[in-house]
N, C-alpha and C positions, 0 to 999 in steps of 0.2 A: 852077789857081787860084793867085793870088798869095799868098805867105806873108810873115810878119814874124818877125823874131828878137826875143825879149823875155826878160826875167827877171822872174819873179814872186817877190817877197819876202813871206814868210809868218812871222808871229809867233803861236805857239800858247801861250796862257795857261791854257787849260782842258784838262787831260789827257783828259777825257771826250769831247772832240771829235776825238781822234786817229784813231779807227777810221773815222769819217765822212770825215775829210780824206783818209786813205789810199784809201778807196773812190773819191773824186772823182779823185784823181791816177791811180788805176788806169784809170778811165774815159777819161782823156785821155793814156794812156801812149804812143800812137802819135805824139804831137806833142812829147813830152818828150825833150830832148837829154841832159839830165843833172840830177841832184838832189844837193844837199848839205844835210845836216841837222846842226845844232849844238845839243846839249842844254846849257842854261845852268842847271845844278842850283842854284846859289846864289840864283837869282831864280825858280826853279821854272817855267821856260818853255823853249820851243825856238824856234830861229830856222832857217828852211828857205828855201833859194833853189832855184827851179826854172827851168832854161833851156829855152825852147820855140821851135819853128819851126812856125808854124801860121797859118792865116788870121786876120785881125783879129777876126772875130766869135767864133772858137773861143777865142782868148786872152781876150777879154772875158767870155765865158761861164764859162771856168775860173776866172778871178779873181773874178767875181761869186759863183759857187757857194761858193768858199772863204771869201770875206768874209762870207757869210751865216751861217757856222757860229758857234755860241756860243763866245766866248772866243778867236776867231781873227780876225786882221786881215791884210789883204794889200794890196800896192801893186805896180803893174806898170811897168817901165821898158822902153821900146821902142828898138830900134836903128833907125838910118836906113836900114839895108840891107834890101832887100826881095828875096824869092825869086821 
């Protein structure tokens, strides 16, 4: 199956959603290449970037589930490189 390389940018503004977010990321762990989280304590939020290599529909499902969480927003940037 053809895969895409993408980065999912996530901003977490509600700490109560962190556990649900981590459960989603765990669910998609086989597609995650790497993860970087930056706590921004002055603004009481966190910025997370997730690099993935997955089929298009899997990336869309991941981003959609994350974006439905309360106080969490996400955007996805795709590479032109396909696997």
